[in-house]
N, C-alpha and C positions, 0 to 999 in steps of 0.2 A: 504494500500500500504506500501511497504517497501522502504528503502533507495536505493535498488538495481534496482528498476523499472525505466526504461527510459520512457520518455513521449514525445508526439508529440503535438504541439500547432498550432493554427491558430488565427489570430486577425481578427474579423469580427463583424460589427455592435456594436462597443464599448464594445465588450466582448472578453476575451481570452478563446478560446475553447481548451479543454485539453482532451487527451485520452492516455492510456498507455498499452493497450492490457491486462489489468487485471480488471480495474474498469470501471464503467459507464462513458459515455460522460459527461463532466462537463464544466462549464463556470465560469469565474471570471469577475464580472462587476465593479470592483473597490471597492466594499463594502463587498462582500461575494461570496461564491461559491454556484452555483446552479446546479441541476441535472435535465435536462429536460426529460420529458417522450417522448420517440421516438417511436411513433406508426406508423406501416406501413399500417394500414387499417383504413379507415375513420369510420367504424362501431364500432371500439374499441379504441377510442381516449385516454383512460386512461390506456391502456395496453402498458407497455414498451417492445418493441421487440428487441432493441439493447442492448446487454449485454456489449460489449466493441468493440474495433477495434485497429488495429496496428498503423495507421497514420490518422491524420486529416489535410485537406488542404482546402483552399478557392480557388475556380476556377470558373471564370465567374459568380460571384455572387451566387454561390451555395456552401454550405459546403459539403465536401466529406469525407467519412470514407473508408479507404482502409483495406481490409481483415477483415471485421466485423465478430463478433460473434453474431448471431441472434437467439434468443430463444434457446440458448444452443448449437447451431451448428456453427462451424467455416466455413466461406465462403472464402476459400483461394484464389480464382481468382476474387473476387467481389469488385467493387467500388459502394458504396451506396451513393446517393446524395439527398440533401434537395431540397425543392421547391425553385424556383428562388426568391431571395431577402428575404427568410424566413428560417433561420436556426432552427426554432422550428417546421417546418412542413416537415415531412418525409413520408407522405402518398404516397404509390406507387400504390394503386389500383384505383386511379382517374387520368385520363389522364391529363397531363400538370402540375402535382405537382411533388412530389419527385419520386425516382425510384432507379434502380440499373442497372449495366451492368457487365456481367461476361466475362472475357477474354477467348478466345478459346484455352486454354492450360491447361495442368494438373499441371503445375508449381504453386508454391505458391508465392504470392506477398511477397517480402522481404524488398524493400526499394524504395524510390521515391524522386524526386526533380524536380523543374522547370528548364527548359532551355528556357530562355526568357519567352514567354507566352504559352509554351506547357509543360504538365506534363509528364515526363519520368518515367516509372515505371519498376523497376528491379525485375524480378521474379527469381526463383532458377536457371533456365537454359536458360532464354531468357529475352529480353528487349523489352518493348512495349511503344508506345506513346498513351496517352489518348487524342484523338483529339476532339476538340469542333466542333459541326456541325452548330450551330446557330439556330437550330430548338428547340423550347421550349418543345415540346412533346417527343423529342428524342435527348437530348443535346450532347451526347458523343458517340464516336466510337473508337474501338481499331485499332491500326495500328502497325503491327510487325516491329521492327527495326532489331533484330537479334535473333538467337537461338544458339549462340556459346559462350556466356559469362556466367560464373557462379557467382552468388551472394549469399553469405552465412550469411550476417549480416543484421538485420532489420533496423539499423540506420547507414548504412555504405556509403551512397551516399555523394560524395564530389562535390559541385557545383563550376564551373568556369564560366567565362564570355561567352565563346563560346561552352562549352561542360560540361558534368558531367560524373563522373565515380563512381564506387562502388567497395567495397572490396570483393574478393572471395578467395577461398582456394589457387588459383594459382597466386594471385596478383590483381592488379587494372584492 
């Protein structure tokens, strides 16, 4: 990495999880940095399928990676999530463990921030809420908020108490 790479972090289970859209997912545990193997298939537990991602968040006891790069392919509308209470388990071919959800849009995820206990995700031309369902086998759903606001910067969301906003070419 270089000094110009921004990074996203989440504090979960006594570790600081770090991703920067260039390098692998890493964590700092207070003594050193580790790079977990993130496998999406229980048949290949030692194969790392997650190259990098744009943002990392903790949401409802799952670690989330927004706009991941998986096995060399960017997934621009995807949120990938870990198993409940286990940031080291990302297996998605076994029901009730990790998984992913793709937004029904062609826009790319650009930025995100929490508004109270809801994750608001800003895409290039739209804004969506990642809504928690409370169902372990299917924990998240997309809910469209608008398709009129443009966001151009990947770390441009500004949180406030009752709303958040993001920077686009025409302003906030």
